[in-house]
C-alpha positions as CSV (number, residue, x, y, z in Angstrom):
1,X,0.0,0.0,0.0
2,X,1.3,3.4,-0.9
3,X,2.0,5.8,2.0
4,X,2.3,9.5,2.4
5,X,5.9,10.8,2.4
6,X,7.1,13.3,5.0
7,X,10.5,14.9,4.3
8,X,12.3,16.4,7.3
9,X,15.9,17.7,7.7
10,X,17.6,15.2,10.1
11,X,17.5,11.4,10.5
12,X,17.1,11.7,14.3
13,X,13.9,13.8,13.7
14,X,12.7,11.3,11.1
15,X,12.9,8.4,13.5
16,X,10.9,10.3,16.1
17,X,8.2,11.6,13.7
18,X,7.7,8.2,12.0
19,X,6.8,6.7,15.3
20,X,4.2,9.4,15.9
21,X,2.6,9.2,12.5
22,X,2.2,5.4,12.2
23,X,2.1,2.9,9.4
24,X,0.5,5.1,6.8
25,X,3.5,7.5,6.6
26,X,7.1,7.2,5.5
27,X,9.5,9.7,6.9
28,X,12.8,10.5,5.2
29,X,15.6,13.0,5.9
30,X,17.0,15.5,3.4
31,X,20.1,15.9,5.6
32,X,19.8,19.7,5.3
33,X,20.2,21.5,2.0
34,X,20.2,19.5,-1.3
35,X,20.7,22.5,-3.6
36,X,23.0,25.5,-3.1
37,X,25.2,28.0,-4.9
38,X,28.3,26.4,-6.3
39,X,31.5,26.6,-4.2
40,X,33.8,26.8,-7.2
41,X,32.3,29.9,-8.8
42,X,30.4,33.1,-8.0
43,X,27.1,31.6,-8.9
44,X,25.1,34.9,-9.1
45,X,24.2,36.6,-12.4
46,X,24.5,40.2,-11.4
47,X,23.4,41.5,-14.9
48,X,20.3,39.2,-15.0
49,X,18.5,40.4,-11.8
50,X,20.9,38.7,-9.5
51,X,19.7,35.3,-10.7
52,X,21.2,32.6,-8.5
53,X,22.7,29.5,-10.1
54,X,21.6,26.6,-7.9
55,X,23.1,23.2,-8.3
56,X,22.7,19.8,-6.5
57,X,25.2,19.6,-3.8
58,X,28.1,17.2,-4.6
59,X,27.8,13.9,-2.7
60,X,24.0,14.0,-2.4
61,X,23.1,12.3,-5.7
62,X,22.1,9.0,-4.1
63,X,20.0,10.7,-1.5
64,X,18.2,12.8,-4.1
65,X,17.6,9.7,-6.2
66,X,16.1,7.9,-3.1
67,X,13.8,10.9,-2.3
68,X,12.6,11.1,-5.9
69,X,11.8,7.4,-5.9
70,X,9.9,7.7,-2.6
71,X,8.0,10.8,-3.8
72,X,7.0,9.0,-7.0
73,X,5.4,6.1,-5.0
74,X,3.8,8.3,-2.4
75,X,0.2,9.3,-2.2
76,X,1.1,12.7,-0.8
77,X,4.3,14.5,-0.1
78,X,4.7,16.8,2.9
79,X,7.8,19.0,3.3
80,X,8.4,19.3,7.1
81,X,11.7,21.1,7.2
82,X,12.5,23.4,10.1
83,X,10.0,26.3,10.8
84,X,12.3,29.2,9.9
85,X,13.5,30.9,6.7
86,X,16.3,28.4,6.2
87,X,13.8,25.6,6.5
88,X,11.4,27.3,4.1
89,X,14.2,27.6,1.6
90,X,15.1,23.9,1.9
91,X,11.4,23.0,1.4
92,X,11.4,25.2,-1.7
93,X,14.5,23.4,-3.1
94,X,12.9,20.1,-2.3
95,X,9.8,21.0,-4.1
96,X,11.9,21.8,-7.2
97,X,13.8,18.5,-7.0
98,X,10.6,16.5,-6.4
99,X,8.7,18.4,-9.1
100,X,6.1,19.7,-6.7
101,X,4.4,22.9,-7.8
102,X,5.0,25.9,-5.5
103,X,1.3,26.6,-4.9
104,X,0.6,23.0,-3.7
105,X,-0.4,22.6,-0.1
106,X,2.7,20.5,0.6
107,X,4.4,22.4,3.5
108,X,3.8,21.5,7.1
109,X,5.5,22.9,10.2
110,X,5.6,22.4,13.9
111,X,7.3,24.0,16.8
112,X,7.8,20.8,18.8
113,X,8.3,17.2,18.1
114,X,5.5,15.7,20.1
115,X,2.7,13.3,19.0
116,X,-0.1,15.9,19.2
117,X,1.9,18.6,17.4
118,X,3.0,16.3,14.5
119,X,-0.5,14.8,14.0
120,X,-2.0,18.3,14.0
121,X,0.6,19.6,11.5
122,X,-0.3,17.0,8.8
123,X,-3.9,18.1,9.0
124,X,-3.0,21.7,8.2
125,X,-0.6,21.7,5.1
126,X,-0.1,25.1,3.4
127,X,1.8,26.3,0.3
128,X,5.4,27.3,0.5
129,X,5.8,30.8,2.0
130,X,7.7,32.5,-0.9
131,X,8.5,35.8,0.9
132,X,10.4,33.7,3.5
133,X,12.2,32.0,0.7
134,X,13.1,35.3,-1.0
135,X,14.5,36.6,2.3
136,X,16.7,33.6,2.7
137,X,17.8,33.9,-0.9
138,X,18.6,37.6,-0.5
139,X,20.7,36.9,2.6
140,X,22.5,34.0,0.7
141,X,23.3,36.2,-2.3
142,X,24.4,39.2,-0.1
143,X,26.8,36.9,1.8
144,X,28.0,35.4,-1.5
145,X,28.6,38.9,-3.0
146,X,30.6,40.1,0.0
147,X,32.5,36.8,0.5
148,X,33.3,36.1,-3.2
149,X,34.2,39.7,-4.1
150,X,35.9,40.9,-1.0
151,X,37.8,37.8,0.1
152,X,39.8,37.5,-3.2
153,X,40.8,41.2,-2.7
154,X,42.2,40.3,0.7
155,X,44.1,37.3,-0.8
156,X,45.8,39.5,-3.3
157,X,46.5,42.4,-1.0
158,X,47.2,40.8,2.3
159,X,47.5,37.0,2.4
160,X,45.9,33.9,0.9
161,X,43.2,32.1,2.9
162,X,41.6,35.2,4.4
163,X,37.9,35.8,4.3
164,X,35.5,38.7,4.8
165,X,31.9,38.4,5.7
166,X,29.0,40.7,6.1
167,X,28.3,39.8,9.8
168,X,31.7,38.4,10.8
169,X,33.5,41.6,9.9
170,X,31.3,43.6,12.2
171,X,31.9,41.1,15.0
172,X,35.6,41.5,14.6
173,X,35.1,45.3,14.6
174,X,33.3,45.1,17.9
175,X,36.2,43.1,19.5
176,X,38.9,45.4,18.0
177,X,37.1,48.6,19.0
178,X,36.8,47.2,22.6
179,X,40.5,46.4,22.7
180,X,41.3,50.0,21.6
181,X,39.1,51.3,24.4
182,X,41.0,49.1,26.8
183,X,44.4,50.2,25.5
184,X,43.5,53.9,25.6
185,X,41.9,53.7,29.0
186,X,43.5,55.8,31.8
187,X,42.5,54.7,35.3
188,X,41.2,57.3,37.7
189,X,41.6,57.1,41.4
190,X,38.6,57.4,43.7
191,X,37.8,56.6,47.3
192,X,34.8,55.3,49.2
193,X,34.4,56.0,52.9
194,X,32.6,53.5,55.2
195,X,31.6,54.0,58.8
196,X,31.2,50.8,60.9
197,X,28.4,51.6,63.3
198,X,26.4,49.9,66.1
199,X,23.5,50.7,68.4
200,X,25.3,49.7,71.6
201,X,28.7,48.6,72.6
202,X,27.8,44.9,72.4
203,X,25.5,45.2,69.3
204,X,26.2,43.8,65.9
205,X,28.2,46.1,63.6
206,X,26.8,47.3,60.3
207,X,28.3,49.5,57.5
208,X,27.1,52.9,56.2
209,X,28.7,54.7,53.2
210,X,29.4,58.4,53.2
211,X,27.5,59.7,50.2
212,X,27.2,63.5,50.6
213,X,28.7,66.5,52.2
214,X,26.9,69.9,52.7
215,X,24.1,68.6,50.5
216,X,26.4,67.8,47.5
217,X,27.5,64.4,46.3
218,X,30.7,63.3,48.0
219,X,33.6,62.8,45.5
220,X,37.0,61.8,47.0
221,X,39.7,61.5,44.4
222,X,43.0,61.1,46.4
223,X,44.4,60.0,49.8
224,X,44.7,63.5,51.1
225,X,41.0,64.2,50.7
226,X,40.2,60.8,52.1
227,X,42.3,61.5,55.3
228,X,40.5,64.8,55.7
229,X,37.1,63.1,55.5
230,X,38.1,60.4,58.0
231,X,39.3,63.0,60.5
232,X,36.0,64.8,60.4
233,X,33.9,61.6,60.6
234,X,36.0,60.4,63.6
235,X,34.9,63.5,65.6
236,X,31.2,63.5,64.4
237,X,28.1,62.3,66.2
238,X,26.0,59.8,64.2
239,X,22.2,60.4,64.3
240,X,19.6,58.4,62.3
241,X,17.9,61.0,60.1
242,X,15.6,58.8,58.0
243,X,14.4,55.2,57.9
244,X,12.5,53.8,54.9
245,X,11.0,50.3,54.9
246,X,9.5,49.0,51.7
247,X,8.7,45.8,49.9
248,X,10.5,45.2,46.6
249,X,9.4,42.7,44.0
250,X,11.8,41.0,41.6
251,X,10.0,39.8,38.5
252,X,10.7,36.4,36.8
253,X,12.8,36.3,33.6
254,X,11.1,35.6,30.3
255,X,11.5,32.1,28.8
256,X,14.6,31.6,26.7
257,X,15.0,32.8,23.1
258,X,18.0,31.7,21.1
259,X,20.3,34.5,22.1
260,X,19.5,34.4,25.8
261,X,19.9,30.6,25.9
262,X,23.4,31.0,24.3
263,X,24.3,33.7,26.9
264,X,23.2,31.7,29.9
265,X,24.7,28.5,28.7
266,X,28.0,30.3,28.2
267,X,27.8,32.0,31.6
268,X,26.5,29.1,33.7
269,X,27.7,26.0,31.9
270,X,30.7,27.3,30.1
271,X,29.3,26.2,26.7
272,X,30.3,27.9,23.5
273,X,27.4,29.1,21.3
274,X,28.2,26.4,18.9
275,X,28.0,23.7,21.5
276,X,24.8,25.2,23.0
277,X,23.0,25.0,19.6
278,X,24.3,21.5,18.9
279,X,23.0,20.1,22.2
280,X,19.7,22.0,21.9
281,X,19.3,20.5,18.4
282,X,19.6,17.0,19.9
283,X,17.0,17.9,22.6
284,X,14.7,19.2,20.0
285,X,15.0,16.3,17.5
286,X,14.3,13.7,20.1
287,X,16.1,11.3,22.5
288,X,15.3,7.8,23.7
289,X,14.5,8.4,27.4
290,X,13.3,4.9,28.3
291,X,9.7,4.4,29.1
292,X,8.5,7.3,26.9
293,X,10.7,6.1,24.0
294,X,12.1,8.6,21.5
295,X,10.7,12.1,22.1
296,X,11.5,15.7,21.4
297,X,12.2,17.4,24.8
298,X,12.2,21.1,23.9
299,X,10.5,23.3,21.3
300,X,12.3,24.7,18.3
301,X,15.5,26.4,19.5
302,X,15.9,29.1,16.8
303,X,13.4,31.8,17.8
304,X,13.2,35.5,18.7
305,X,9.9,35.2,20.4
306,X,9.0,34.9,24.1
307,X,5.4,33.8,23.3
308,X,4.2,30.6,25.0
309,X,1.2,28.5,23.8
310,X,-1.8,28.7,26.0
311,X,-1.9,24.9,26.5
312,X,1.8,25.0,27.7
313,X,1.0,27.9,30.1
314,X,-1.9,26.0,31.6
315,X,0.2,22.9,32.0
316,X,2.8,25.0,33.7
317,X,0.2,26.5,36.1
318,X,-1.0,23.0,37.0
319,X,2.6,21.8,37.6
320,X,3.5,24.9,39.7
321,X,0.3,24.6,41.9
322,X,1.0,20.9,42.6
323,X,4.7,21.3,43.3
324,X,4.9,24.8,45.0
325,X,1.4,25.7,45.9
326,X,-1.2,28.4,44.9
327,X,0.9,31.2,46.4
328,X,3.4,30.7,43.5
329,X,0.8,31.2,40.8
330,X,0.3,34.8,39.5
331,X,-3.2,36.0,39.2
332,X,-2.8,36.6,35.5
333,X,-0.8,34.4,33.1
334,X,2.5,36.2,32.4
335,X,3.0,37.8,28.9
336,X,6.4,39.0,27.9
337,X,7.1,41.7,25.4
338,X,8.9,40.6,22.2
339,X,11.9,42.7,21.1
340,X,11.1,42.0,17.4
341,X,8.0,42.1,15.4
342,X,8.4,38.5,14.2
343,X,6.5,36.0,16.3
344,X,6.6,32.9,14.1
345,X,7.6,30.5,16.9
346,X,7.2,30.1,20.6
347,X,9.9,30.6,23.2
348,X,12.2,27.7,23.9
349,X,10.5,25.5,26.5
350,X,10.1,21.9,27.5
351,X,7.6,20.1,25.2
352,X,6.0,18.5,28.3
353,X,6.2,18.9,32.0
354,X,5.7,15.2,32.6
355,X,9.5,14.7,32.1
356,X,11.3,16.7,34.8
357,X,15.1,16.7,34.5
358,X,15.5,14.6,37.7
359,X,13.5,11.8,36.2
360,X,15.2,11.4,32.9
361,X,18.9,11.8,33.8
362,X,19.9,8.3,32.7
363,X,18.6,8.9,29.2
364,X,20.7,12.0,28.5
365,X,24.3,12.8,28.4
366,X,25.7,15.2,31.0
367,X,25.7,18.1,28.6
368,X,22.2,17.3,27.4
369,X,20.9,17.1,31.0
370,X,22.6,20.4,32.0
371,X,21.0,22.3,29.1
372,X,17.6,20.6,29.5
373,X,17.7,21.6,33.2
374,X,18.6,25.2,32.3
375,X,15.7,25.4,29.9
376,X,13.2,23.6,32.2
377,X,14.0,25.9,35.2
378,X,13.8,29.1,33.2
379,X,10.4,28.2,31.7
380,X,8.9,27.2,35.0
381,X,10.3,30.3,36.7
382,X,8.8,32.5,33.9
383,X,5.3,31.3,34.8
384,X,5.6,32.0,38.6
385,X,5.1,34.9,40.9
386,X,7.8,37.5,41.6
387,X,10.2,37.1,44.5
388,X,9.5,39.5,47.3
389,X,12.2,41.2,49.4
390,X,11.9,43.4,52.5
391,X,14.3,46.3,52.1
392,X,15.5,48.9,54.6
393,X,17.2,52.1,53.7
394,X,18.7,54.2,56.6
395,X,20.1,57.7,56.2
396,X,22.5,58.9,59.0
397,X,23.8,62.4,59.7
398,X,27.3,62.9,60.9
399,X,28.1,66.6,61.0
400,X,28.3,67.9,57.5
401,X,28.1,64.4,56.1
402,X,25.2,62.1,55.1
403,X,25.7,58.4,55.1
404,X,23.5,55.6,53.8
405,X,23.1,52.0,54.8
406,X,20.9,49.5,52.9
407,X,19.7,46.0,53.8
408,X,17.5,43.4,52.0
409,X,16.1,40.1,53.1
410,X,14.2,37.6,51.0
411,X,10.6,37.4,52.2
412,X,9.0,35.2,49.6
413,X,11.1,33.2,47.1
414,X,8.5,33.1,44.3
415,X,10.1,32.2,41.0
416,X,13.5,31.7,42.6
417,X,12.2,28.4,44.0
418,X,12.4,27.0,40.4
419,X,16.1,27.2,40.3
420,X,18.3,24.4,41.6
421,X,21.6,25.0,43.3
422,X,23.5,22.9,40.7
423,X,23.0,25.4,38.0
424,X,22.5,28.7,39.8
425,X,20.1,30.5,42.0
426,X,18.5,32.6,39.3
427,X,21.2,35.3,38.9
428,X,20.7,35.9,35.3
429,X,22.3,38.4,32.9
430,X,19.1,40.2,32.1
431,X,18.5,41.0,35.8
432,X,21.8,42.7,36.5
433,X,19.8,45.8,37.7
434,X,18.6,43.7,40.7
435,X,22.0,42.4,41.7
436,X,21.8,44.3,45.0
437,X,19.0,42.0,46.0
438,X,21.2,38.9,45.5
439,X,23.4,40.1,48.5
440,X,21.1,39.7,51.4
441,X,22.1,41.9,54.3
442,X,20.3,42.7,57.5
443,X,20.2,46.0,59.5
444,X,19.1,46.5,63.1
445,X,15.7,48.0,63.8
446,X,16.6,51.7,63.9
447,X,14.5,54.8,64.7
448,X,14.7,58.4,63.5
449,X,16.7,60.5,66.0
450,X,18.5,57.4,67.4
451,X,22.2,58.0,68.2
452,X,24.7,55.4,67.0
453,X,28.2,54.4,68.2
454,X,31.2,54.7,65.8
455,X,33.4,51.6,65.8
456,X,35.7,52.4,62.9
457,X,36.1,54.5,59.7
458,X,37.2,52.3,56.8
459,X,38.4,54.3,53.7
460,X,38.9,52.2,50.6
461,X,40.9,53.2,47.5
462,X,39.6,52.2,44.1
463,X,40.6,52.8,40.5
464,X,38.2,53.0,37.6
465,X,38.5,49.9,35.3
466,X,38.4,49.7,31.5
467,X,35.4,48.0,29.8
468,X,35.7,44.3,30.0
469,X,36.8,42.2,27.0
470,X,34.0,40.3,25.3
471,X,33.2,36.8,26.4
472,X,31.0,34.4,24.4
473,X,28.0,35.5,26.4
474,X,28.6,39.3,26.2
475,X,29.4,39.2,22.5
476,X,26.2,37.4,21.7
477,X,24.4,39.9,23.9
478,X,25.8,42.9,22.1
479,X,25.2,41.4,18.7
480,X,21.5,40.9,19.6
481,X,21.1,44.3,21.1
482,X,22.6,46.0,18.0
483,X,20.6,43.8,15.6
484,X,23.7,42.3,14.0
485,X,22.8,39.0,12.3
486,X,20.3,36.6,13.7
487,X,20.5,34.2,16.7
488,X,21.0,31.3,14.4
489,X,24.1,33.0,12.9
490,X,25.9,33.9,16.2
491,X,27.5,30.5,16.7
492,X,29.0,30.0,13.2
493,X,30.0,33.7,13.1
494,X,32.0,33.4,16.3
495,X,33.6,30.1,15.3
496,X,34.6,31.6,11.9
497,X,36.4,34.6,13.2
498,X,38.4,32.4,15.6
499,X,39.2,29.8,12.9
500,X,40.3,32.6,10.5
501,X,42.8,33.9,13.1
502,X,41.1,37.3,13.4
503,X,40.6,36.9,17.2
504,X,41.8,34.6,19.9
505,X,39.8,33.0,22.7
506,X,42.0,33.3,25.8
507,X,40.6,32.4,29.3
508,X,37.1,32.6,27.7
509,X,37.7,36.2,26.5
510,X,38.2,37.4,23.0
511,X,41.4,39.3,22.0
512,X,42.0,40.6,18.5
513,X,45.1,39.3,16.7
514,X,47.5,41.5,14.6
515,X,45.9,39.9,11.5
516,X,42.5,40.9,12.7
517,X,43.5,44.5,13.4
518,X,45.3,44.9,10.0
519,X,42.3,43.4,8.0
520,X,39.8,45.5,10.0
521,X,41.8,48.7,9.4
522,X,41.8,48.0,5.7
523,X,38.1,47.4,5.6
524,X,37.4,50.5,7.6
525,X,39.4,52.6,5.1
526,X,37.8,51.2,1.9
527,X,34.6,49.5,2.9
528,X,33.3,51.5,5.9
529,X,29.7,50.7,5.0
530,X,30.2,46.9,5.1
531,X,31.5,47.0,8.7
532,X,29.3,49.7,10.0
533,X,27.2,48.4,12.8
534,X,24.1,50.5,12.0
535,X,24.2,49.6,8.3
536,X,24.5,45.9,9.0
537,X,21.6,46.1,11.5
538,X,19.6,48.0,8.9
539,X,20.2,45.3,6.4
540,X,18.7,42.7,8.8
541,X,15.6,44.9,9.1
542,X,15.3,44.9,5.3
543,X,15.6,41.1,5.2
544,X,12.8,41.0,7.8
545,X,10.7,43.2,5.5
546,X,11.3,40.8,2.6
547,X,10.1,37.9,4.7
548,X,7.0,39.8,5.7
549,X,6.3,40.6,2.0
550,X,6.8,44.4,2.5
551,X,10.0,44.7,0.4
552,X,11.4,43.4,-2.9
553,X,14.4,41.2,-2.6
554,X,15.7,42.5,-6.0
555,X,15.4,46.1,-4.9
556,X,17.3,45.4,-1.6
557,X,20.1,43.7,-3.6
558,X,20.4,46.5,-6.1
559,X,20.6,49.2,-3.4
560,X,23.4,47.2,-1.8
561,X,25.4,46.2,-4.8
562,X,25.7,49.4,-6.9
563,X,27.7,51.4,-4.2
564,X,29.6,48.2,-3.2
565,X,30.9,47.6,-6.8
566,X,32.3,51.2,-6.9
567,X,34.0,50.7,-3.5
568,X,35.5,47.4,-4.7
569,X,36.8,48.9,-7.9
570,X,38.4,51.9,-6.1
571,X,40.0,49.6,-3.4
572,X,41.5,47.3,-6.1
573,X,43.4,50.3,-7.6
574,X,44.3,52.1,-4.3
575,X,45.5,49.3,-2.1
576,X,49.1,48.1,-2.5
577,X,50.4,44.9,-0.9
578,X,49.9,45.0,2.9
579,X,52.8,43.7,5.0
580,X,51.6,42.0,8.1
581,X,53.6,42.6,11.3
582,X,56.1,39.9,12.1
583,X,56.4,38.4,15.6
584,X,60.0,37.3,16.2
585,X,60.5,34.3,18.5
586,X,63.5,33.5,20.6
587,X,64.2,30.2,18.8
588,X,67.1,30.3,16.2
589,X,66.8,28.4,12.9
590,X,69.1,25.4,13.1
591,X,69.8,25.7,9.3
592,X,70.9,29.3,9.0
593,X,70.9,30.8,12.5
594,X,68.2,33.5,11.9
595,X,65.7,34.0,14.7
596,X,62.5,32.2,13.6
597,X,59.2,34.1,13.3
598,X,55.7,33.1,14.1
599,X,53.5,32.5,11.1
600,X,49.8,31.6,10.9
601,X,48.8,28.7,8.8
602,X,45.7,26.7,8.0
603,X,46.0,24.7,11.2
604,X,47.2,27.4,13.5
605,X,50.5,29.2,14.3
606,X,53.9,27.7,13.5
607,X,57.6,28.8,13.4
608,X,59.2,29.6,10.1
609,X,62.6,30.9,9.0
610,X,62.5,34.6,7.8
611,X,65.1,33.6,5.2
612,X,62.4,32.1,2.9
613,X,62.7,31.1,0.1
614,X,66.5,30.6,0.5
615,X,65.8,28.8,3.8
616,X,62.5,26.8,4.0
617,X,62.8,25.6,7.6
618,X,59.6,25.4,9.6
619,X,58.6,23.7,12.9
620,X,55.6,23.5,15.0
621,X,55.0,25.6,18.1
622,X,55.1,23.1,21.0
623,X,53.2,23.5,24.2
624,X,55.2,22.4,27.3
625,X,52.8,20.6,29.7
626,X,55.2,20.9,32.7
627,X,56.0,17.2,33.0
628,X,59.4,15.6,32.4
629,X,59.9,12.7,30.0
630,X,60.1,9.4,31.9
631,X,62.7,8.1,29.4
632,X,65.2,11.0,29.0
633,X,64.1,13.7,31.4
634,X,63.3,16.2,28.7
635,X,60.1,18.3,28.6
636,X,56.9,16.6,27.4
637,X,55.1,18.7,24.9
638,X,51.7,18.7,23.2
639,X,51.7,17.6,19.6
640,X,49.2,17.0,16.8
641,X,48.8,14.3,14.2
642,X,48.0,15.2,10.6
643,X,44.3,14.8,11.4
644,X,44.8,17.3,14.3
645,X,44.4,14.7,17.0
646,X,46.4,15.7,20.1
647,X,49.0,13.4,21.6
648,X,52.0,14.0,23.9
649,X,55.7,13.4,23.1
650,X,59.2,14.3,24.2
651,X,60.7,17.5,23.0
652,X,63.9,15.6,22.0
653,X,62.0,13.6,19.3
654,X,63.3,11.7,17.2
655,X,66.2,11.1,19.5
656,X,63.7,10.1,22.2
657,X,60.6,8.2,21.0
658,X,58.4,8.7,24.1
659,X,54.7,9.4,23.2
660,X,51.3,9.0,24.8
661,X,47.7,9.5,23.8
662,X,46.9,10.2,27.5
663,X,48.0,13.4,29.2
664,X,51.0,12.5,31.5
665,X,50.7,13.8,35.0
666,X,53.4,14.9,37.6
667,X,52.2,12.3,40.1
668,X,53.6,8.8,40.3
669,X,51.6,5.6,40.9
670,X,51.6,4.7,44.7
671,X,51.7,1.0,43.8
672,X,54.4,0.6,41.1
673,X,56.0,4.1,40.9
674,X,55.2,4.6,37.1
675,X,54.0,8.0,36.0
676,X,50.2,8.6,36.1
677,X,48.1,9.7,33.1
678,X,44.7,11.3,32.6
679,X,42.8,8.7,30.7
680,X,39.5,9.2,28.8
681,X,37.0,6.4,28.7
682,X,34.4,5.9,25.9
683,X,31.6,7.4,28.0
684,X,33.5,10.7,28.0
685,X,34.6,10.5,31.6
686,X,38.2,11.2,32.7
687,X,40.2,9.4,35.4
688,X,43.8,9.4,36.7
689,X,45.3,5.9,36.2
690,X,48.7,4.3,36.1
691,X,50.5,4.3,32.8
692,X,51.8,0.8,33.4
693,X,49.3,-1.5,31.9
694,X,50.4,-4.4,34.1
695,X,50.0,-2.5,37.3
696,X,47.4,-3.8,39.7
697,X,46.0,-0.3,40.4
698,X,45.3,0.2,36.7
699,X,43.8,-3.2,36.2
700,X,41.5,-2.5,39.2
701,X,40.4,0.9,37.6
702,X,39.7,-0.7,34.2
703,X,37.7,-3.5,35.8
704,X,35.5,-1.0,37.6
705,X,35.0,0.9,34.4
706,X,34.1,-2.3,32.5
707,X,31.6,-3.2,35.1
708,X,30.0,0.2,34.8
709,X,29.9,0.1,31.0
710,X,28.4,-3.4,31.1
711,X,25.7,-2.2,33.5
712,X,24.9,0.8,31.2
713,X,24.8,-1.4,28.1
714,X,22.4,-3.9,29.9
715,X,20.1,-0.9,30.9
716,X,20.2,0.4,27.3
717,X,19.4,-3.0,25.9
718,X,16.5,-3.5,28.3
719,X,15.1,-0.1,27.4
720,X,15.4,-0.9,23.7
721,X,13.7,-4.3,24.2
722,X,10.9,-2.7,26.1
723,X,10.4,-0.1,23.5
724,X,10.3,-2.7,20.7
725,X,7.6,-4.6,22.7
726,X,5.5,-1.5,23.1
727,X,5.9,-0.8,19.3
728,X,4.7,-4.3,18.4
729,X,1.7,-3.9,20.8
730,X,0.9,-0.4,19.6
C-alpha cells in the first residue's frame, strides 16, 4: 500500500516523527540543503536580476535519487523542514527537486516534536511561503557577493586564505574597538568611605557609606582628601535621620529565546554558542529516554519570540500549583514583550512537564541534561510569581556628612524556587539591575533620632576599570542588542572569526590578533559601509521586510550592490600589498641561524625561518605541559597528528621516541611508581590511572569501568527491548 511521504531535515527527527505518524506514513531526511550556490564559482548573475545558479550539492546524488523514488510512489508529499527561513528555503528546493508545484499545499511545520503537534501539523498543510524563501535567498546572495568579491581582494593584497563576511567583519570590529578602548583607558583614582556603626557597645556592627557633604554628592579622588574626611567623621556624632522600609518585587525572567539561551549556557555551563546549539538540536530532534521512548524534549531552538502557547501555560500552572502551591501562581498568566515584530515561533521551553530533569537523567548525556535543566527551570520560573524582598534604607547624619546603609532580606522566594543550586540561584544576565537583591544583608531596627556608636572608619581606595573584553555571552548579547545577524548565525560567526585567526579566545575572553587588526583597518578605510554596525543592523531589518512581504528582494540587492561595486573597484586600484607585522621568536633556525618568526597557517600558528625562500625551515610551536619525560628527562610537549588529534611526546624527538595519547601527570603511581596519566573512557569521563598496563591499580580501575559500562549497556538493551515490545503492541 502506498504511503504519504514526509521529508524532514535530520534522520534523528525522522525516526521520532515516523513513530508518531504510524504505518500510513514514510518519513525520510534530506540531511539539510540538497541544492545551493556552487562553491567553485560566484554563482550569481548580477546582470540578470541577481539570478542565482543553484546546483545539486556534490555527494548527495544517491540521497536525491532515493527521495525522488519515494515521492514517485507516495500518495502525498509533505515537506516538514525546520520552521524558519532556512527551513522554508530547503522546502522550496525540495519542491523543485521532487517536481512539486510551489502553490501545492505541501508544506507543514511544527514548533515541537510531540505526537499531538505532529498529528495536528499534517492536518494543516499550506503552500510554501515565498516571501520567507526570498528573504533567505537575498541573505545568501548578499553573503556570496561580500564573500566572493571581498575575500579575493584580501588574498591579493594581504594573504591567501583570508575571508571577509557581512556579519563576521562587524563582530571583529566590535572586538577590535573594545580592545582599543581598553588600551586607551586611563584609570582614575577614587575613594569610598565607610563607617562601621552599632547601636550599643555589644551590638552587631553594620556599615554605612558616606554619600554626601553639605548637601552635595561626595567625591573623594585622592588619599589627602580621604584622610580629611576620615578626621571629620571620627569626631562627628551619628544620628539616624531617616528610615525607609518597603517591599520590593523581583520579576521572573522571560523564557529563553535563542540569544538568551546562548548567553546563559556560556555563563552558567561554560558552553560555546556552537555547543549550545548542537546540544539544543539534539534535545529538539528527540532522544530515547526509556519508558517514553524517542521524544523531542524542547520546542524549536531558533526563535526571537518569548510567546508561550496557552496549553503550555496552563500545563505550567498545574505543575506549579502541585509542586509549589497556589501562592506561587500569578493572578494573570504572564505575557512577555517581544523585542522584534516576528512572532513565528514560541519561546524555547520543554515540550511536556511530565518529564522533569531529575526523572530522565539516565537517558541524557551530561551536557544534554545540563542544558535541558537550564531550559526547564527558566520556563517554570517564567510562569511563577515575583520574588519579594523586605528592604530597609537608613540615612545617617554625621556633622556635614550624610551616610546611607541598605539592607534586604528575601521574604518570599517566588520564581527563585524553580532554580536548583546545581546550575545557579537565578542570577541571570538580564536581571543585573537587581544584583543588589542577591546580596542579602540585615540591618538592626533603627528609629529616626537614634544616636549610633562609631566603631571604625574604613576608607577604601579604588581605580576605575576599563570596559571588559567580550566573552562568548557578552558578544552574543551585544550582537543581539545592536541587531547584527540573527540568533542562528551567532554560533557560526564566532567560530569563523576564531578559525580565521582574526581573534583569539584566551581564558574565555576574545582578543584581536594582529591579523584581525590589519584586516579591519583595511576594511574601515575602503569598505566602511560593510563593517558599519548600523548599516548591518539596517540590512537585517530589510531582510525582515522581505520575509513579511513588505519589500522586494531584488530592490534590496540593487541598493546594496551598486555602491559596493564602486568601492570594490576603487580599493583594487588604491591598495598596494599590505605587509603583516612579524612576531619574532627566541628560537634560532638550526639551518641558517636566523631567529624564527611566528606565522599563521591553515592549522594554527607555526615557526618559520625569515630567510624564505632561501631557507624553508619550519617547525611546530610546541606547548610544554610541565611534566618531564620518563625516558630521558626532557620536557613533554603537546603535539598534533596530521588529522589534528592531540598526543604527547618528548621535546627531543626523534632522539627520544616517548609518546602517549593520554596526558602524562606529575604524580607517580603509589603501587608501582610509574607515571600517572589522565585517561578518557568511551563514555567521556576522565580518570587518573597508572601508565603501566600491568600495574594492579590500573587493572582495578579498568575492571570497575568495564563493570560500569556493562551495566549501562544492559540498561540500554533493556530499554530498547521494552520499546520494541511497546511498538509491536501499539
